[in-house]
C-alpha positions as CSV (number, residue, x, y, z in Angstrom):
1,M,6.5,22.6,20.2
2,T,9.7,20.9,20.9
3,A,10.1,17.1,21.7
4,T,10.9,17.9,25.3
5,D,7.5,19.8,25.7
6,T,5.8,16.8,25.3
7,H,7.6,15.3,28.2
8,A,8.4,12.0,26.1
9,I,11.1,10.0,27.6
10,H,14.7,10.2,25.8
11,L,15.9,6.5,25.9
12,G,19.1,7.1,24.1
13,D,21.0,7.7,20.8
14,W,22.0,4.9,18.4
15,P,23.2,4.5,15.3
16,P,21.0,2.4,12.7
17,G,22.2,-1.3,12.7
18,T,23.5,-1.3,16.4
19,P,21.9,-3.8,18.9
20,E,21.2,-1.3,21.5
21,G,18.1,0.2,19.2
22,P,16.3,-3.3,18.8
23,A,17.0,-3.9,22.7
24,A,15.4,-0.8,23.5
25,R,12.2,-1.4,21.7
26,A,12.2,-5.2,22.7
27,N,9.3,-4.7,25.3
28,G,7.5,-2.3,23.1
29,I,6.5,-1.6,19.3
30,G,8.7,0.8,17.4
31,G,7.5,2.8,14.2
32,S,9.0,0.3,11.9
33,E,7.0,-2.5,13.3
34,V,3.6,-0.6,13.6
35,A,2.7,-1.7,10.1
36,A,3.4,-5.5,10.7
37,V,0.9,-5.3,13.9
38,L,-1.8,-4.0,11.5
39,G,-1.2,-6.4,8.6
40,L,-0.1,-3.7,6.4
41,S,3.8,-4.4,6.1
42,P,5.4,-5.6,3.0
43,F,8.4,-6.4,5.2
44,E,7.3,-8.5,8.0
45,S,4.0,-10.4,9.0
46,R,2.1,-10.2,12.2
47,F,3.1,-13.8,12.8
48,S,6.5,-13.3,12.6
49,L,6.5,-10.0,14.5
50,W,4.5,-11.7,17.5
51,H,7.4,-14.4,17.4
52,R,10.2,-12.2,17.5
53,K,8.4,-9.9,20.5
54,A,7.7,-13.4,22.4
55,G,11.6,-14.0,22.1
56,Q,11.1,-17.1,20.2
57,V,13.1,-16.1,17.1
58,G,16.1,-13.7,16.8
59,P,16.2,-10.0,15.5
60,V,15.5,-9.2,12.0
61,E,19.0,-9.5,10.2
62,Q,20.1,-6.7,7.9
63,S,19.3,-6.9,4.3
64,D,20.8,-5.1,1.3
65,A,18.0,-2.7,1.3
66,M,18.2,-2.0,4.6
67,E,21.9,-1.5,4.7
68,W,21.7,1.0,1.7
69,G,19.2,2.8,2.9
70,N,21.1,3.6,6.3
71,R,24.1,4.5,3.8
72,L,22.1,6.9,1.8
73,E,20.1,8.3,5.0
74,D,22.6,11.3,5.1
75,A,22.8,12.0,1.8
76,V,19.0,12.5,1.6
77,A,18.7,14.3,4.7
78,T,21.5,16.8,3.3
79,K,19.5,17.1,0.1
80,F,16.6,17.9,2.3
81,A,18.5,20.6,4.4
82,D,19.8,22.4,1.2
83,E,16.0,22.6,-0.1
84,H,15.1,24.1,3.1
85,P,17.6,26.5,4.6
86,E,14.7,27.7,7.1
87,Y,15.4,24.6,9.0
88,Q,17.7,23.3,11.2
89,L,18.1,19.2,11.2
90,S,19.3,17.4,14.0
91,P,19.4,13.4,14.9
92,A,16.5,12.3,17.0
93,G,17.3,9.5,19.0
94,T,15.0,6.9,20.5
95,W,12.0,8.0,22.7
96,T,9.0,6.5,24.6
97,H,5.7,8.1,25.4
98,P,5.8,8.8,29.4
99,D,2.5,7.1,30.1
100,R,2.6,4.3,27.4
101,P,6.2,2.9,27.7
102,W,5.6,0.4,25.0
103,Q,5.2,3.1,22.5
104,I,8.6,3.5,21.3
105,A,9.5,6.4,18.5
106,N,12.8,6.7,16.8
107,P,12.5,9.2,13.8
108,D,15.5,10.1,11.7
109,R,15.6,13.7,12.5
110,F,14.1,16.6,14.4
111,I,13.5,19.6,12.4
112,A,13.3,23.0,14.1
113,H,12.5,26.3,12.1
114,H,15.0,28.9,12.6
115,S,12.6,31.9,13.2
116,T,9.9,30.3,15.0
117,G,11.4,27.4,16.8
118,D,8.7,25.1,15.7
119,E,9.7,21.6,15.5
120,T,8.5,18.8,13.3
121,L,10.1,15.5,12.0
122,L,11.7,14.2,8.9
123,E,11.5,10.7,8.0
124,I,14.1,9.4,5.4
125,K,13.2,6.7,2.8
126,T,14.8,5.1,-0.1
127,A,12.7,3.2,-2.7
128,R,13.6,1.1,-5.8
129,Y,10.2,2.1,-7.6
130,G,8.0,5.2,-7.3
131,D,4.5,3.1,-8.0
132,D,3.2,3.3,-4.5
133,W,4.3,7.3,-4.0
134,G,1.6,9.8,-5.2
135,T,2.1,13.4,-6.0
136,E,5.0,15.3,-4.6
137,G,4.0,17.5,-1.9
138,T,0.8,15.6,-0.8
139,D,0.6,12.8,2.1
140,E,0.0,10.2,-0.7
141,I,2.8,7.9,0.5
142,P,2.9,4.0,1.0
143,I,0.5,3.0,4.0
144,Y,3.0,1.3,6.0
145,Y,5.2,4.6,6.0
146,R,2.0,6.7,6.6
147,V,1.4,4.7,9.9
148,Q,4.7,4.9,11.0
149,C,5.0,8.5,10.8
150,L,1.6,8.8,12.8
151,W,3.0,6.5,15.6
152,Y,6.2,9.0,15.9
153,L,3.9,12.0,15.9
154,D,1.6,10.2,18.8
155,V,4.6,9.6,20.9
156,L,6.1,12.9,20.6
157,G,3.0,15.4,20.6
158,L,3.9,16.8,17.5
159,D,1.7,17.5,14.4
160,T,3.8,17.2,11.1
161,C,6.2,14.8,9.8
162,H,7.9,15.6,6.5
163,V,9.1,12.5,4.3
164,A,11.9,12.7,2.0
165,V,12.3,9.7,-0.6
166,L,15.0,9.0,-2.9
167,I,13.3,6.6,-5.8
168,A,15.8,4.5,-8.1
169,G,18.8,6.6,-6.6
170,Q,18.0,9.7,-8.8
171,D,14.0,10.7,-8.3
172,Y,14.1,13.0,-5.0
173,R,10.5,13.7,-3.8
174,E,9.1,15.2,-0.6
175,Y,6.0,14.8,1.4
176,T,4.0,15.7,4.3
177,V,2.1,13.8,7.0
178,T,-0.1,15.6,9.6
179,Y,-1.1,14.1,12.7
180,D,-4.7,12.5,12.8
181,Q,-6.0,11.7,16.1
182,T,-8.7,9.2,15.3
183,E,-6.0,7.3,13.1
184,A,-3.7,7.4,16.0
185,E,-5.7,6.2,18.7
186,F,-7.1,3.4,16.3
187,I,-3.4,2.4,15.5
188,R,-2.5,2.6,19.5
189,A,-5.5,0.5,20.2
190,E,-4.4,-2.0,17.9
191,V,-0.7,-2.1,19.0
192,R,-1.9,-2.6,22.6
193,A,-4.1,-5.3,21.8
194,F,-1.3,-7.2,20.0
195,L,1.1,-6.8,22.9
196,D,-1.7,-8.3,25.1
197,T,-1.7,-11.3,23.0
198,I,1.8,-11.8,23.6
199,D,1.4,-11.3,27.3
200,A,-1.4,-14.4,27.1
201,G,0.6,-16.2,24.8
202,E,-1.9,-16.3,22.1
203,R,-0.1,-16.4,18.9
204,P,-1.5,-15.3,15.2
205,S,-2.7,-17.7,12.8
206,I,0.2,-19.0,10.7
207,D,-2.3,-18.2,7.7
208,D,-1.6,-14.3,8.3
209,H,2.1,-15.1,7.7
């Protein structure tokens, strides 16, 4: 299955850190924001995300960790490609679901199998420590990255998301997340309810921040 087979709508291709990407996600929720909606993100709270989506605060400023994550993305992708010559990697761009335009996906790479043409996703991560990462080859990744993968799969109608992570600059590992419809539907319902609170002007409690 290819992304175009799902009838997902391609919004554009923008390099990380450029303003066009956040602008495309302004009226929806992207994969990196889903964990904040669910109260699972170590990077942003539901409270701060609500105010950002309501237009009451500016976009997230790029941190040093974000900058180096972007700089190392191509290197980690190259490592994955070297480990898997059976795959063709390509930039993914930004997509939205045709029936739910508020559901935005901007995965790091599409992966196409050379022989079968089957398409999957690749998410690329960097981490300072490996404490939250389980046994390589499993789906034991941090929960905030798991919901991001499931969100992308739900938008694009795909079944598998590979995750390649570079830990402490030298420990390279791979994981695989498989689409789970029950989880995806729960996440989708929570995000829709969150967006409804923005439309209604019902901000979350500051105690959640």
